[in-house]
N, C-alpha and C positions, 0 to 999 in steps of 0.2 A: 187302585188298592196296590200294595206293595210288598208286602209279607205273605208267603205262600208256603203252606205244607201241601206235599207230593209224595204219595205211599206209591211203592211199584217203581221207584226211580231208577230203579237198575233194568228194566224194561225196555223195548223200542220204542214204545209211546212215552213212557214216561224221562226217558233219556234226553230225545227230543223237546219234549214241554220243559224239562230244567234249564237244559242250554238257551232254550228261547228265553225264558223268564230274566238268567242272569244277563243276557244280551241284551236286556231292559236294562239291567242295572236296579232288577228288583230282588230281593232277599229272599231266598231258598231255602227250606227246610227239606232236603231229597232224603228219601226215605226207603231204603230196597228191605225187601224182606228179613235178612240177617239185623238189622236195627228194629223194624217194626211188624211184627205179627197182626194183621188186624182181627184177626181171630180172637183175639187176645184182647176182651173187651176194656181189664182193669189198664193195661198197656198202652192202649188209645188212648183211653182217658187221660191219663197220664202226660202223653204226647201234645197232647191239644192243648190243655190246660196248663205246661211247663213253656210250651213256644208260643202260644196266644196270636193266632194267623189272621190274615184278614179272611182266608178262602182255604178249603182245603179243594184238593184235587185227588179223585182214588185211581187209580191208573192198575191197583193192584187184582191182579187176577189170576185165578185158575183159567188158562187159556189152551190145554193137551187137551181138544177133543175127545178124543179115544180112550185116554186116561180117565175122563172124567166118566164115561162109559163104565168102567171097571172100577172107581171107586166111587158112587156119586157120593155119598155121605161127606166124604171130604171135600170135595166139589162144592156142594151145598154150603160147606163150614165157609170158604175161601170166598165162595163169588154170593151168598146169601146172608150170613151172619156176618161175617167181616164189615160189608157195607152197612150191615143194621148200625154196628158199634160205630163208624164215623160218624155214620148220622146221628145218635145219640149225643156223642161226644158234642158236633158243631150244637145242635140243636139245644146242649146245655149251657152255653157259652154263648150264642149269638152270631157263631159262625159263616159265612156260606159255604155250602158243598155244593160240589159239582162230582155225578158220578158216572163213568163212562162204561156202557153197554155194548148191546151187539143185535146184527139182522137175526141171530140167534132165537130170539124170540119167539118167531112167526114160524108157521109150518112149513112155509114155500110155496104152495101151491096154487097161488095166487098168479094171474097173469097179466097187472096191472101192478105200481109202485106203492108200498104197504104205508098207508097215512098212519101220522104219527098217534093218533086213536086208534088203529085197527086192532081190530079183535088178535090177541097171542094166543100161539098156541106150540110150544116146541117141538120137535120131532125129538131132540135127545136129551142125555144127563147136563151137558154143558148148559145148551138153550133153558131146561129147567131150573138150575142154578143161578143164573143170570138172571130169569124171571125172578126169582125169588128176589134177588138183591133190587130189581127194580121196586119192587111190590115193599120190601123192606123199609127203602128209604123215604117211601111216598108216605107207608102209614107213619113212619118216624116225625117227618118233617112236611107235614101235609099241603103247606102253603110256602116252602122255603129252600125245595130242592131241588137242581137242575140236573136231571139226565141226557147224555147225549149218546146215542146208538149210533155207533161205525161199520164197518162191515171190510174185511180180505184187507187186512192190514198189510204195512210193509213198509219199510225204512229203511238204517243207514245202520242199525244195531239188531244185532240177534239173528239168529235163521228166521224167514220168510219166503214166502213162494219167488218174489223175483228175484232174490239172491241165489234160490236154488237152480233155478232158468239158468241165471248166468253161469254157473258151475256145469250144469248139462252140455250146454251149449257146447263148452271147451271142450265135454268129454263124451260126447254121444253121437253118432252119426244124426241119428233119428230122437225124439221123445213123442210117447205119447202120453196126449195131458183130454181131461174131460172137457167134453162140448157140450155137456146137458145139464150144469149147472150154471146159473147166472146171478151173477152182482154186482160192486162196484168198486174197486179197487180204491183202496185211499191211504197216500202219502200220511205219513203219523205226524209229518211238519206243519202239514196245511191242519190236520185232527186237533195238535198243539197250537195252530195259529187261532182258529174259530173258537177253542177252549178259553185262551187270554179273552178274546173281544168278547166272550158271553160275559164272563166275568167284570171284564174293565167297563164296558156299557152299562152293565147295573141289569140286563134285560130280565123281563118275567120270568120269577121260575118256574120252571117246565119242561116236557120231555121233549127234545130236538132232533132228528134225524141229520149227523155230522157224517158226510160223505161225500167224497169225489162225486161230482156229476159224471151220466154217463151212465151204461152199464154195459158185460161184454161176458163171455163165460173164461173157465180158467184157459181153454184153450187159445181165445184171442188174447187174450194178456200173455200169455205165453209168447204166441207169434208179435207182438208187439213189441215184446222184451227181446226177441232175436233181431229183429228188425232194428233196433235200437244197437246193438251187440255189430251192428254190420251183416249179420250172418242170414241164411235163408230163411224167410220164413216157413217157405214147405217143408223145411225139414223137421217143424214138428205137427205130429198128425194129430186128428181127431180121434179119440175115444169115448165110451160112456162108460158112467159110473159102476157099472157093474163087473165092470174090469177090472176093480180095482175093491172088492170086498172089505170094511171095515168094521171095526165095534160098533161105532158110531153110525146112524143115515144122517145125511146133508141135505139141506134144504134144496130144492132145483131151482127157487127162481126165490130170491132173497134181497129183490131191488127197494131200497128205503125212498120216500116220496118225501120231499122236503118245502113243506109247503109253507109250515109253520114261521120260515125265515123270513116271508114277506110282512108277516103280519106284526114282526118285530122292526122291520126296517133295516132286513137285510138282506143279501142276495145269498143263494145256495153256493154251495163250493163251488169251483172251477171243473171245469171237464177232468177226469182221470187219464186222459192221453197227454194233457199239458202237465200236471204235475208229473207223472212218471218221467216226462221227459226233464223238466227241474229236476227231479231226483237221484236218475241217473247215473252222471260223473258223481256223484256225493255216493251212492252205495258200489259205486266201482272202484274209489278210493279206500272205502272203508274196509273193501275185501282185499285190498293189496296191504293191509296194514295186518297184526297179528291175528292168524289162522282164527277164526272162528266156527263153534261144529254148526252144522248145517243139515238138514231135515234129508231122507233119504231119497232117493228116487220116487220109490212106492208113495212116501209120503207127498214130496212135491205135485205128482198128478192128482191127488184126491187130496188136497191141504186141508186143516182145521176141522 
């Protein structure tokens, strides 16, 4: 597999995926939103027809959870209709299609990791829009679509929780972070690597859970960031979600089980701590470059 079309190529995951593919000397058509609006059905078809890729990976998404709550129709267009248009274009041309989804399709009321086939029941508009996207691509390509659900993404590009905690360590004596939401911090480069593996190995099309292994709370993740900075982790103080009211509800427990990898001869992704340790110097180096916008302190305490 050597010719890829990546939508959402300007985002945190998209940039890591494009960089990874180019390091392999693969041909990459990297499309940011300004190049292709996936809600435009005709434009999507034109691009897929014109470039004739071997695989299309959809990293484009409306990811602002609270804004989705305030404008659900638009979120449904981007996260629901957009993937459908991509799937339709891929189905009509016989192109492999991989769609990235989220842990937010689940309600968060479980006490053990969600299996790939667990019932979905999103709490908020963002989750509903992402679930619509999953349903749309499955209906369009019932036997030929890959869906990779991931969670709590961070990386070197764009605002994210880890980068914000680095900023807050430098500017605050203490930081209050919620300890009643549990999930799986996932490095975008690890997710990008798994995406390439899925397509390159020609795995059976299915829904897979692609997160770094283990689990922690946002508070636990913040403490690990402080530790890696050489700062005192006790400067991070636990608090509860009700201290940071937001337009959208967040799942309290959204850990994803990953048993399906064993069925296709692959191991789950590595532990989140190992990934963060490798990613950390890259994030620091990126932050030392041209300044980028970052989330506010309140957004950092109750992310996504």
